Phi, psi and omega in degrees: 000123182267141175070007178061039184245136178278121183251358184289337185296321181294323177294317180293324181301315178292318182296312181293318180296321182291328182272000178055044178298323178237154175230090177236166181294156184301326180298319179290322177298314180295319178298316179299311182299318179296314180292321179295319181296330179284336183247000188295324179294319177297318178296317180298316180295327175297313180295314182295316179296325181283321185265333179070018183215126183298314181299316179291324178296317178295322178298315179297318178298315181298315179297317179297313181299314181296318179294320179294322179292330179290332184225063181291148179234156177268125181243152180275345180211161176296330180297316177296317179297315180298320178297318178297315181293321178298315179299316179296319180294319178300318177300318179293320178299317179297317179298315180295316181295323180294333178293338179286331187290141177288156176292124182303331179292339182267354182264140173275167181299331181286342183271346182292141179295150179286133179261131181247000000 
């Protein structure tokens, strides 16, 4: 990824729009796309910094974007929209990170990390 920019949203925007996942008026779709495009790099860096893996960060971004597109809301400011997207992205980051963890039932007592 060059320049540290998340480029998946434009691909997803067409994909989600073509499959008619949501049916909202055009004004709300345009408002959502505009606000998402203004905050997507910040969201991507949050995901990448939290997960430390480009592929997992992109997966979290895609899941967040799709869920937000299914339930778009009207916000009075970019700040409110950004806060909503950050909360959704954090939830996705946690889900992706939890998939990395081994099943506790499969670990022996010797494998558990030391608690200090």
